[in-house]
Each structure stands twice: as structure tokens, then as C-alpha cells.
C-alpha positions in Angstrom: 87.7 90.5 178.5 89.9 88.1 176.4 88.9 89.8 173.2 90.1 93.2 174.5 93.3 91.5 175.7 94.0 90.2 172.2 93.2 93.6 170.8 95.9 95.1 173.1 98.5 92.8 171.8 97.4 93.4 168.2 97.6 97.2 168.4 100.9 97.2 170.3 102.7 94.6 168.2 101.2 94.9 164.8 99.9 98.4 164.5 102.8 100.1 166.2 100.7 102.1 168.7 102.3 102.7 172.1 101.2 100.4 174.9 100.4 103.3 177.2 97.9 104.8 174.7 96.2 101.5 174.0 95.8 100.7 177.7 94.5 104.2 178.5 92.0 103.9 175.6 90.6 100.6 176.9 90.5 102.0 180.5 88.5 105.0 179.4 86.2 102.8 177.3 85.4 100.4 180.3 84.9 103.3 182.6 82.4 104.8 180.1 80.6 101.5 180.0 80.5 101.3 183.8 79.3 104.9 184.0 76.5 104.2 181.5 75.1 101.5 183.7 75.7 102.8 187.2 75.6 106.6 186.7 79.2 107.2 188.0 82.7 105.8 187.5 84.3 107.3 190.6 84.5 103.9 192.3 85.3 101.9 189.1 88.8 100.3 188.9 90.4 98.9 185.7 93.2 96.4 186.2 95.5 94.8 183.6 97.4 91.6 184.1 101.2 92.1 184.0 101.4 90.1 180.8 98.3 91.8 179.3 96.6 88.4 179.2 93.5 89.8 180.9 91.7 93.0 181.8 89.4 93.3 184.8 86.9 95.8 185.8 86.0 96.1 189.5 83.9 98.2 191.7 85.4 99.7 194.9 82.8 99.5 197.7 82.8 100.4 201.4 81.7 97.8 203.9 78.7 99.1 206.0 76.4 97.6 208.7 73.5 95.8 207.2 71.1 98.3 208.7 73.0 101.3 207.1 73.1 99.8 203.6 71.4 102.2 201.2 73.6 102.4 198.0 74.4 99.3 196.0 76.8 101.2 193.7 79.3 102.4 196.4 78.4 100.2 199.5 78.3 96.5 200.4 76.5 95.1 203.5 78.8 93.5 206.1 77.2 90.1 205.8 77.7 90.0 202.1 81.3 91.3 202.4 82.2 88.6 204.9 81.1 86.0 202.4 83.7 87.4 200.1 86.3 87.9 202.9 85.9 86.5 206.3 88.1 89.2 207.8 86.0 92.1 206.4 84.9 94.7 208.9 82.7 97.8 208.7 84.6 100.7 207.1 86.8 98.4 204.9 87.0 98.8 201.2 86.6 95.9 198.9 87.2 95.5 195.1 84.2 93.7 193.8 84.8 92.2 190.3 82.2 93.2 187.7 81.0 90.3 185.5 80.9 91.6 181.8 77.7 89.7 181.4 76.1 92.0 183.9 76.2 94.8 181.3 73.4 95.0 178.8 74.2 94.2 175.2 73.9 97.8 174.0 76.4 99.0 176.6 78.9 96.3 175.6 78.5 97.0 171.9 78.8 100.7 172.4 82.0 100.2 174.5 83.5 98.0 171.8 82.8 100.5 169.0 84.1 103.3 171.1 87.3 101.4 171.8 87.8 100.5 168.1 87.2 104.1 167.0 89.6 105.5 169.7 92.3 103.0 168.8 92.0 103.9 165.1 92.3 107.5 166.0 95.4 106.9 168.1 96.9 104.9 165.3 96.2 107.6 162.8 97.7 110.3 165.0 100.8 108.4 165.7 101.3 107.6 162.0 100.7 111.2 161.1 103.4 112.4 163.6 105.8 109.7 162.4 105.5 110.4 158.7 105.5 114.2 159.2 109.0 113.7 160.4 109.8 112.1 157.1 108.7 115.1 154.9 111.6 116.2 152.8 113.3 112.8 153.0 113.5 109.8 150.7 111.5 106.7 151.6 111.4 103.2 150.1 108.2 101.3 149.3 106.6 98.7 146.9 104.1 99.5 144.2 100.7 98.1 145.2 98.7 99.1 142.2 97.5 101.9 139.9 94.4 104.1 140.4 93.7 106.3 137.4 97.4 106.8 136.8 98.2 107.4 140.4 100.4 104.8 142.0 99.6 103.3 145.4 102.8 102.5 147.3 103.1 100.2 150.3 105.2 102.0 152.9 104.8 99.4 155.6 102.7 101.0 158.2 100.6 103.0 155.7 100.0 103.6 152.1 101.6 106.3 150.0 100.3 108.1 146.9 102.4 108.9 143.9 100.2 111.1 141.7 100.7 111.0 138.0 102.0 114.6 137.9 104.7 113.5 140.4 105.9 110.7 138.2 108.7 110.9 135.6 107.3 110.6 132.1 109.9 108.0 131.2 109.5 105.7 134.2 107.0 102.8 134.4 106.2 100.5 137.3 104.2 97.4 137.8 102.8 95.8 141.0 105.5 94.6 143.3 108.3 96.9 142.0 110.5 98.5 144.6 110.4 102.2 144.4 112.3 105.1 146.1 110.4 108.4 146.5 110.6 111.8 148.0 108.0 112.5 150.7 106.4 115.7 149.6 103.6 116.2 152.1 101.7 114.3 154.8 98.2 115.1 156.0 95.1 113.3 157.5 93.0 111.5 154.9 89.6 113.2 154.8 88.1 110.1 153.2 89.1 107.8 156.0 89.1 108.0 159.7 92.0 105.5 160.1 94.4 106.5 157.2 96.8 109.3 156.5 97.6 110.7 153.1 101.4 110.5 152.3 102.0 112.3 149.0 105.2 111.1 147.2 107.2 112.5 144.3 109.9 111.5 141.9 110.1 114.8 140.0 110.8 117.2 142.9 114.2 119.0 142.7 114.8 118.1 146.3 114.5 114.4 145.4 117.7 115.0 143.3 119.3 117.0 146.2 118.7 114.1 148.6 120.2 111.6 146.2 123.3 113.7 146.0 123.5 113.8 149.8 123.3 110.0 149.8 126.1 109.5 147.3 128.2 112.6 148.0 129.0 112.6 151.8 131.0 115.8 151.5 127.7 117.6 151.2 126.4 116.5 154.7 129.6 116.0 156.7 130.1 117.8 160.0 132.1 120.4 158.1 130.8 120.3 154.5 133.5 121.2 151.9 130.9 121.8 149.1 127.4 123.1 148.8 124.5 122.7 146.4 123.4 126.2 145.5 120.4 125.4 143.2 118.8 122.6 141.2 116.5 122.9 138.2 115.0 119.9 136.5 112.7 118.6 133.7 112.2 115.1 135.1 113.0 112.3 132.8 115.1 114.4 130.5 117.7 116.7 132.2 118.7 118.2 135.5 121.2 120.9 136.2 122.9 121.1 139.6 124.9 124.2 140.6 127.5 123.5 143.2 130.0 125.7 145.0 133.2 124.9 147.1 133.0 126.1 150.7 136.7 125.5 151.1 139.5 127.0 148.9 141.0 123.7 147.9 137.7 121.9 147.2 136.7 120.8 143.7 132.9 121.0 143.9 132.2 119.6 140.5 134.8 116.8 140.7 133.6 115.8 144.1 130.0 115.4 142.9 131.0 113.5 139.7 133.3 111.1 141.6 136.2 109.0 140.4 135.6 108.1 136.8 132.1 109.4 137.2 131.0 106.7 139.7 128.9 109.0 141.9 127.0 110.8 139.2 126.4 107.6 137.3 124.8 106.0 140.5 122.5 109.0 140.8 121.6 108.9 137.1 120.8 105.2 137.5 118.4 106.1 140.4 116.6 108.5 137.9 116.4 105.9 135.1 119.4 107.4 133.3 118.2 111.0 133.4 121.0 113.4 132.2 122.5 115.4 135.0 124.8 118.4 134.5 126.9 119.4 137.5 128.2 122.9 137.0 130.1 125.4 139.2 128.1 128.2 140.7 129.8 131.6 140.3 128.9 135.0 141.9 129.6 136.6 138.6 126.5 136.0 136.4 128.5 136.1 133.2 130.7 133.2 134.4 127.7 131.4 135.9 125.7 131.6 132.6 128.7 130.2 130.7 129.1 127.4 133.2 125.4 126.6 133.2 125.3 126.1 129.4 127.3 122.9 129.8 128.0 120.6 128.0 128.3 123.4 125.3 131.5 125.4 125.2 130.8 129.1 125.5 133.1 131.7 123.9 131.7 134.7 125.7 128.6 136.0 127.5 127.5 139.6 126.9 124.9 141.6 128.9 122.1 143.0 126.6 119.9 144.6 129.3 121.1 144.5 132.9 117.8 145.8 134.4 115.9 143.0 132.6 118.7 140.5 133.3 119.0 139.7 129.6 122.2 138.3 128.1 123.6 136.7 125.0 125.9 133.7 125.1 128.1 133.4 122.0 129.1 129.9 120.8 130.7 128.4 117.8 128.4 127.1 115.1 129.3 123.5 116.1 128.1 124.2 119.7 124.8 126.0 118.9 122.4 123.0 118.9 124.2 121.5 122.0 123.8 124.8 123.9 120.2 125.2 123.0 119.3 121.6 123.5 116.5 119.5 122.1 113.4 121.7 121.8 115.3 124.4 123.7 115.5 122.3 126.9 119.1 123.1 127.8 118.8 126.9 127.5 115.4 126.8 129.2 117.0 125.1 132.3 119.8 127.7 132.1 117.3 130.5 132.3 115.8 129.0 135.4 119.1 128.1 137.0 120.6 131.6 136.6 117.4 133.7 136.7 118.5 135.4 133.5 117.0 135.5 130.0 119.7 133.9 128.0 119.8 133.9 124.2 122.4 131.7 122.5 123.9 133.0 119.3 126.8 132.3 117.0 129.3 135.2 116.3 127.6 135.8 112.9 124.1 135.8 114.5 125.3 138.2 117.2 126.7 140.6 114.5 123.3 140.8 112.9 121.6 141.7 116.2 120.2 145.2 116.5 122.5 146.4 119.3 124.1 149.8 119.8 127.4 150.8 118.2 129.1 150.9 121.6 127.8 147.4 122.4 128.9 146.1 119.1 132.4 147.5 119.6 132.6 146.0 123.1 131.5 142.7 121.8 134.1 142.8 119.0 136.8 143.5 121.6 135.7 140.3 123.5 136.4 138.1 120.5 140.1 139.3 120.4 140.9 137.0 123.3 138.2 134.3 123.8 140.3 132.5 126.4 139.9 135.3 129.0 136.8 135.6 131.0 136.9 139.4 130.8 138.7 141.5 128.2 141.0 144.2 129.7 141.2 147.5 127.8 144.1 147.6 125.4 147.0 149.9 126.1 147.6 152.4 123.3 151.1 153.5 122.2 152.2 156.5 124.2 149.6 156.0 126.9 150.6 155.5 130.5 149.7 152.0 131.8 146.7 152.1 134.1 146.7 150.4 137.5 144.5 147.3 137.6 142.1 146.8 140.5 143.7 143.4 141.0 147.0 145.2 141.9 145.3 146.5 145.1 144.3 144.5 148.2 140.6 144.7 147.2 138.4 141.8 148.1 138.1 139.5 145.1 134.3 139.4 145.4 134.2 143.2 145.0 136.5 143.0 142.0 134.2 140.5 140.4 131.3 142.8 141.0 133.2 145.7 139.3 134.3 143.5 136.4 130.6 142.7 135.8 130.2 146.4 135.0 133.4 146.4 132.8 135.4 148.2 135.5 139.0 146.8 135.6 141.3 149.7 136.6 141.6 152.2 139.3 141.2 155.1 136.8 137.9 153.6 135.5 136.5 153.4 139.0 137.5 156.9 140.2 136.0 158.4 137.0 132.6 156.9 137.8 129.9 159.5 138.5 127.4 159.3 141.3 124.8 158.3 138.8 127.0 155.5 137.5 127.5 154.1 141.0 123.8 154.3 141.8 123.1 152.2 138.7 125.4 149.4 140.0 122.8 147.5 142.0 125.3 144.7 142.9 127.4 147.3 144.9 126.3 148.5 148.2 127.3 151.9 149.7 129.5 150.0 152.1 131.2 148.2 149.2 131.9 151.5 147.4 133.3 153.0 150.6 135.6 150.0 151.1 136.9 150.3 147.6 137.5 154.0 148.0 139.3 153.4 151.3 141.7 150.9 149.7 142.4 153.3 146.8 143.1 156.2 149.2 145.5 154.1 151.2 147.4 152.7 148.3 147.3 155.1 145.4 148.6 158.6 145.0 146.2 160.3 142.6 147.7 163.2 140.7 145.0 165.5 139.3 145.3 167.3 136.0 145.3 171.1 136.1 142.2 172.4 134.3 140.4 175.7 133.7 137.4 175.9 136.1 134.4 178.0 135.5 135.7 180.4 138.2 139.1 180.9 136.4 142.6 179.4 136.9 142.5 176.4 139.2 141.7 172.7 139.5 138.5 170.6 139.0 137.6 167.2 140.3 138.2 164.7 137.5 135.2 162.7 138.7 132.4 165.3 139.0 134.0 168.6 137.8 133.7 170.4 141.1 136.2 173.3 141.6 139.1 172.3 143.9 141.8 174.2 145.7 145.3 173.1 146.6 145.5 171.3 149.9 142.1 169.5 149.6 142.4 165.7 150.4 139.0 164.8 149.0 136.3 166.3 146.7 133.7 168.2 148.8 131.0 167.1 146.2 131.6 163.4 145.5 134.2 162.7 148.2 136.7 161.0 146.0 140.2 161.0 147.4 142.6 163.5 145.8 146.2 164.7 146.1 148.3 167.5 144.5 151.8 167.1 143.2 153.9 170.3 143.3 155.4 171.2 140.0 158.5 173.5 139.9 158.1 176.4 137.4 161.0 176.9 134.9 163.0 179.9 135.7 162.7 182.6 133.0 
């Protein structure tokens, strides 16, 4: 049994299999060997030494009178029992050690093979569970070799596979190199009954995310102050990371870049100096697109087709190649990051585009003040100044959504038709009701007197529905209204 004892220590100490599972496997193997020879294992007992230096198999037998002895598997005659123990009496139970030599060679060989197979399966199951817990994490290893472009990586307890498609095209490794990888998946190895297949990656977007979490503790603290919203990447060349502050006073971009760029430089070094742009995520897609085109400076972003999510970013001539990037890489990543189709144009190129007269006029107005994110309508001489939405206690996120549709004033909002509102997919019915509620509570709307189809009277400025004095809202579109009494001049 010494060989099995050595096997126990090997599996526990070197293979990392729990002692309980190893002992149970050996116990079941010995019982199966016993059962193969004697037809039953009900009276078989397996005992391990406290220090695992030995394993014994014994047969529990009942002492019977010599004349009653008729079963050599479960009984022992009194005379034979007293030779083993002088105090033995009829009815006692004795543990009779089984000499391994008493088993035939086939039984012993079968037992050993079964034990080895069972132990390998245990090792495989435990490795599988251990490494499944590492999926989505970063792991360190050493390059063992190359197999048709795929790298074999020593992970200590098992071997990892870094397929060629999961390798950065600008990175090269030789045998013995230390390597840090993202664990993409773990599954049993169909080609081996003792190995698992750990698939690694150095091109996965979440590999970059995990590196940021290592070097930027504010991302994973108990109360994170910043958050990564999205990552897009062309491994080896460029990565764009959109971050957002979860606290008002947090500088998401500055936190990720670090003092004098120390954090972002450390991450870039891990990626063999791959370029990383950290940009601020914004709920307004126009602002988000402008940010995403970093490092280029964007003058303005204009929506060409909202339904198709198509936009044009206007830049100076000097910024055009930077915004587009080598072979279109930068703008390609922007499209993926923002989920918009973004075309980059200079002002002259945009002027030549086949857009509607209204769109061209709106674009021209944008160039009047490039420093403003959104251009407010100009006030004409003699016109009464309109109330800006920002003058009311409306949630800033709702204002940003309205600005996206070029709605900046209270008058512009209340003049929207039901069809206009239905086309604003960013605004829910609850959003519209909340805006209307704030306007009703804070603005006295004076309606102009108009000629309705039914004669002298008033009409809703929003939908044209006939109104009568005393109404507080339009029966048709439910916009809030009020009437101001006007004294007639005495004749």
C-alpha cells in the first residue's frame, strides 16, 4: 500500500486536490477491488494512518463456533479467531487485515487504473471550478511555447491558450517571457481527460477595463467616484475609454490620466505603448461625439439624420487628418463608441454637402459662436426676449434632451405639436408632463387674440383649437393657458 500512500501525498501537496477527495477515491477503489474478489464490500474496512504513511484494507468478520462456520467472507471460526486474539469469543467481531498479495494481478491492476483515472478526474474538476472563478479577471503566466501561432502559457496548475486572434498584432513573445492576460473562457478539454482549456486574451476590451481598475482605485472603491461607460479598441493601435463622474466634484478624465499622466502611461506600457484616449461620456450625443473625436478639436457637431443616427463633425483644416486618424481609425472607433455614423468635414466641405436650406442656415448660425456647445436663437430688434428653459427649475438632463432637438426657450417648447413631441424619442411621456408642470407652475402664458373658424374668440397657439375665456388648459393638447384682461378704451 506504500505506492498508494505516496500517491496521496503527491495529489494533495503537488496537484492541489483536497485530501478528502483523494482519500475517498482511494477508499472507493479498494472497496471495488475487494468486491471484485469476494462479491461484496459490506464488511470491508479501509483505514488510513494518521500521517497518511500507510493504507490498510481489512475484512470485518464475526466469530462463530467451529461447527457453525459456513461463510469465509463474513465469518471466522472460534479456533482461528483465538489464534489472532486469545480473548476472542463467539459473537465478537474482528478486523482481519487483507494482504494485497491475496488479490489477483488483474484486480490489482484494475484498481490502480481506476484510482489514477478517478484522481485525474477530481483534479480536472477542481481546476475547472477554480479557473471558472477567474473568468473576467487578469492572470499572470509564462510563455511555454508556440503552436501554429497560438501561445501556450504556463499558469502554474494548468496551461493556458492565447490564440493568435487574441494577440495584439504589435506584440511578440518568446519562451520564458512573463505575460499578463485576460481570462476569456474556461471549459473542459475535449482532447484530454486530465486538462482544462483556459482561453486567454490580450485584445478584449475588458482587458483594458481591468487594467484601469488596477491603476485607478477610484473605479472600484466602496463608493466609486467615477465610472467607465464604454470601451472600444483596435488592439495594438488605439483604444478609447468613455468615463463619467458619479459625483459632482469628480474629474473623471483627470482621475484616470493621473498626475502628470502617470496612471495612463502605466496602462499604456502594459499594452506595449498602445495609444489610449480617455474621454468624458455625455448624455447629449452631440457633446459625446465631440469629446470622442479627441485628440482632434471639434468646432461643432450637426445632426444630419436623427433616425439613422447620422451626424457631421466640423473641424478646422488643420484638425481633419487628426480627427479621421490613420486609415480612418480614429473616426471608426468614434462610430463604435457613440453608436452614431459620424462624418468629419471642414467648414468648406460641409458647405458643399447636399443638405436642406434650413439645415444649411442652422449650420451657418452655429459658426457664429464656436465656443458655445449650442447656439441660442438671436434676439431681433423690437422682439420681446424669450424665457430660456434654464431660467426654470427643470432637471438639467431634461434640458439637455430638449437642447438636442434645438429647443432652448419656453416659447419654443409650448409651440411644439403633438407630432413634434412624438418624434422626440429621447423624451418620454413622463418627461414631457414634468416639463409642462414646471412651466405651468412658473410661467404666466398670455395668449394672443385670434380669429377662430367659429368667429371672434381665441385659439390655442400650439394646436389651433378654439378656446374660451376661463379655460386653464387646451382641451385638445392640454397645454397650460391663461388669459390677461385688457381694458377697452372708452369712446
